[in-house]
C-alpha positions as CSV (number, residue, x, y, z in Angstrom):
1,M,4.7,20.0,5.9
2,S,6.3,18.7,8.8
3,T,9.4,16.9,9.3
4,V,9.0,12.8,9.5
5,N,11.6,10.9,11.5
6,R,9.8,7.6,11.0
7,F,7.9,6.0,8.3
8,E,5.2,4.7,11.1
9,E,4.3,8.4,11.6
10,L,3.3,8.8,7.8
11,D,-0.7,8.4,7.6
12,V,-0.4,6.5,4.1
13,W,1.4,3.8,5.9
14,N,-0.7,3.8,8.7
15,L,-3.8,3.2,6.1
16,S,-1.8,0.7,4.4
17,R,-1.4,-1.2,7.5
18,E,-4.9,-0.8,8.3
19,L,-5.7,-2.2,5.1
20,N,-3.5,-4.9,5.2
21,Q,-5.2,-6.2,8.5
22,K,-8.8,-6.1,6.8
23,I,-7.0,-8.1,4.1
24,G,-5.9,-10.7,6.5
25,L,-9.1,-10.9,8.3
26,L,-10.5,-11.7,5.0
27,I,-8.6,-14.3,4.0
28,R,-8.9,-16.4,7.2
29,N,-12.5,-17.1,5.6
30,K,-13.2,-20.6,5.0
31,V,-14.3,-19.3,1.3
32,F,-10.5,-18.8,0.3
33,D,-9.2,-22.3,1.9
34,K,-8.7,-24.1,-1.4
35,N,-7.4,-21.2,-3.7
36,F,-4.1,-20.6,-2.2
37,S,-2.4,-18.8,-5.2
38,L,-5.2,-15.9,-4.5
39,I,-4.6,-15.9,-0.8
40,N,-1.0,-15.3,-1.5
41,Q,-1.4,-12.6,-3.9
42,L,-4.0,-10.8,-1.6
43,E,-1.5,-11.1,1.2
44,G,1.4,-10.4,-0.8
45,S,0.1,-7.1,-2.9
46,S,-1.5,-5.9,0.4
47,G,1.4,-6.3,2.8
48,S,3.8,-5.0,-0.2
49,I,2.1,-1.6,-0.2
50,M,3.1,-0.9,3.5
51,D,6.6,-2.7,3.1
52,N,7.5,-0.5,-0.2
53,I,6.5,2.7,1.7
54,A,8.8,1.3,5.0
55,E,11.7,0.2,2.4
56,G,11.8,3.5,0.4
57,F,11.6,5.8,3.4
58,E,14.4,3.8,5.2
59,R,16.6,4.2,2.1
60,G,17.1,7.8,3.1
61,S,17.0,9.5,-0.3
62,R,14.2,11.4,-2.4
63,A,14.8,9.8,-5.4
64,E,14.4,6.2,-3.8
65,F,11.5,7.0,-1.8
66,I,9.6,8.2,-4.7
67,Q,10.7,5.0,-6.5
68,F,9.1,2.8,-3.7
69,L,6.3,4.8,-3.5
70,S,5.7,4.2,-7.0
71,Y,6.1,0.2,-6.1
72,S,3.5,0.8,-3.6
73,K,1.0,2.2,-6.2
74,G,1.3,-0.5,-8.4
75,S,0.5,-2.8,-5.7
76,C,-2.4,-1.0,-5.0
77,G,-3.6,-1.8,-8.6
78,E,-2.8,-5.3,-8.0
79,L,-4.7,-5.8,-5.0
80,R,-7.8,-4.0,-6.5
81,S,-7.6,-6.4,-9.4
82,Q,-7.4,-9.3,-7.3
83,L,-10.1,-7.9,-5.3
84,N,-12.6,-7.7,-8.3
85,R,-11.4,-11.6,-8.8
86,A,-12.5,-12.6,-5.3
87,L,-15.9,-10.7,-6.0
88,D,-16.3,-12.9,-9.7
89,L,-15.7,-15.8,-7.6
90,Q,-18.0,-14.9,-5.0
91,Y,-15.3,-15.3,-1.9
92,I,-16.6,-11.5,-1.0
93,N,-19.6,-9.6,-1.1
94,V,-20.1,-6.4,-2.9
95,D,-20.4,-4.5,0.3
96,Q,-16.9,-6.1,1.3
97,F,-15.6,-5.2,-2.2
98,E,-16.7,-1.7,-1.7
99,E,-15.2,-1.2,1.3
100,L,-11.8,-2.4,0.6
101,S,-11.7,-1.3,-3.3
102,T,-12.3,2.2,-1.7
103,M,-9.5,1.8,0.9
104,V,-7.2,0.9,-1.8
105,I,-7.8,3.4,-3.8
106,R,-7.7,6.3,-1.0
107,V,-4.0,4.6,-0.2
108,S,-3.4,5.0,-3.8
109,S,-4.8,8.8,-4.0
110,M,-2.3,9.4,-0.8
111,L,0.7,8.0,-2.4
112,Q,0.3,9.9,-5.6
113,G,-0.2,13.0,-3.5
114,L,2.9,12.4,-1.6
115,I,5.0,11.1,-4.6
116,R,4.0,14.7,-6.2
117,Y,5.0,16.3,-3.1
118,L,8.3,14.7,-2.8
119,Q,8.9,15.6,-6.5
120,K,8.6,19.4,-5.9
121,T,10.2,19.5,-3.1
122,S,14.0,20.7,-2.6
123,L,14.4,17.9,0.3
124,N,16.9,15.3,-0.9
125,G,16.4,12.9,2.1
126,V,18.8,12.0,4.9
127,R,21.7,10.3,2.8
128,K,22.1,13.3,0.6
129,K,22.1,16.2,3.2
130,S,25.3,18.2,3.3
131,I,28.0,18.0,5.7
């Protein structure tokens, strides 16, 4: 695996950003107008995925990065549940649900792969480097 210097270089962060953009476009739909709680939850959980990747990376230690990647995975589960609620309320159709749910599952899988890699590597992160 090549060295990553910025979280923006991570494929999983870029895919989660794309997912966040799609959720943003979705909740601008007038159908969601009255359900402020669901709008806030969809926006919060989708943003939390990418934000926790960034925060964990910037903390500079492998252990903290793994912890924040785990938070991102949790937000993936939240988002999938909220998408199911939006489908049940008929705010989105099956095609929209399938597209977004597939993206969330892919992000979650990528996060799990990165967590596994970090758990096995001897790299400790920039804060833990020997001087």
